[in-house]
N, C-alpha and C positions, 0 to 999 in steps of 0.2 A: 475475587480474582486477583491473583498476585503474579507479578512478573519478576524475572531475575533481576534483582537489585543491582548487581555489578554491571549487568548489560545496560540497564537504564542510566546508571551513573557514567559509564564509559561514553555512551552516545551523547549525553548531556555535556560532559566535559569537552568532548571533541568538537561539538558544534560551537561551544563558547570559545574554545581555543582558536578556531578558524574564523570566528565572528560570522557564522552563516546561519541561515534560517531554514525552516522546513515547514511543509504543509502536507496534509494527508487527505486522500479521497478514497473512500471505501465502498465496496458493495458486499462481497461475501463475508468480510471480517466485521461488517456492521457496527463499527465504532470501537472495536477492541484496540486497534492501533492508536486511535485518538485518545483512548483511556490510558494506554501505555505512555504516550508522550506527555499527557497531563500529569502523570506520576513522576516524571523526571525532575531532578533537582534544578531549580531556576528555570523551569519550562518557559516562562513568560519572556525570557531573554532570547529564545530561538524558535519556539514553536508558535507559528503564526495562526494555526487553526486547521480545521478540517471539516469534511462533510461526508455524510453517507447518502449515496445516490443509488438507491436499490432498484429502481425501475428504469426501463428503457427510456421512457419519456423524460425522466429527470436527467439521465445521462446525456440525452440529446440536448435538452434545454439549458442545462447548467454547464456542461463540459464539452459542448460542440462535437459530440460523438455523431458520426454519420448514421442516420436512421436506417438506411437500407442495409448497410454493413451490419449494424446492430441486430436487425431483425433476422438476418441470415444465420447469425451465430448465437442468438439469444443473449447478446451483450457479453459473451465470454470468449475472448481471443487475445492473442498477444497484442495485436494492433489496437484493440479497444483499451487494454490496460495502458499501452504507451500514450494513446491519445488522452486518456484520463490524467495520466501523470503530467504530461506537458501543459495541459490546460489548467490543472490545479495550481501548478507553479505560477502560471501567468495570473490566474484569478487572485491568488494570495500574495503575489509578488515575492515569492520565496526562492532561495537558492536551490534548495532540494525539494523534491516531492516524492511521495509514495502513493501508488494506486493499486487497488486490488479488485478483482472480479472473478467470479467462479461459482462453485457449488459446494455447499456444506451438507447436502443431502442428495442421495441418488434419485434422479427423476428421468423422465423419458428424454427431455432435452439434453441431458448430459450422458445419454446412453447408459444410464444407471451407474455412472461412475461419480466419484468425488474428486474434484480437482480445482485448482485456482491458478490464475496468472497474476503476477505482480510485476510492477515496473517502477524503476527509480529514474527520476530526471535530475540532472544537475546543470544548472546555468543554461537552460534551454535545450539540452541534449539528453537523449536516453542513454543511460550508462549501464543499465542492467534490466533485463526482462527474463523471467523464468516461469516455468510451469511446475506446480506441485501436485502430485497425485497421492491420494490416500486410499486405504482399504475401503470398499463400499459399505462396510458395516460400521465404520467410524461414526460415533454420535456427533450430531451437528455442533454442539458447543465445543466438544473436543477438537473437531476439525478447525473451527474458528480460532481456538486458542493455539493449536499447533501452527496454523498459518501465521498467526501473529508473532509467536516466538521465532519461527524460522525466518520470517521477513526482517525482524529486528536483528537477528544474528547476521544476516546478509548485509544489512545496512551498516552494521558495525564493520564488516569486512571492507565495504566500499569506502567508508571514512578512513579506515586504516590505510588503504592504498593511496588515497588522496594525501594523507599526512606524510606518508613515506616519500611521495613524489615532490612535496613542497620543500 
């Protein structure tokens, strides 16, 4: 599995320039983002860590996701992603956090669609939440890799905006 080297280097350099940290909590991407951050130059200077919380029980226990809400949407919603992002940042004491939740295969709970939500938190606030939809015939690993690359690209844009405003 190989990620765009220039994208990883840009994110790495930006986080070191701003002296900020990041953590990741994943469901649908199942560790792909954690792998990407671990491949960044000097990752130990800004990447605090991550976790994969694949089940409802773990999202509730580790990330304080509301059980009733999670049961209603199979843990896949904008609000669940935002809750995961905010609580990951608190748990890891990081400036930034990224959370993902969704589907990489079409199942009944997803109305046979493939989609994911991701959310970025920055210093205790949600700064971006998006839904990504893919063709239902997309292979699971390809969906996970696409989500990962797309999310990293969006994260680069968020860092860009921050650097421009500083």
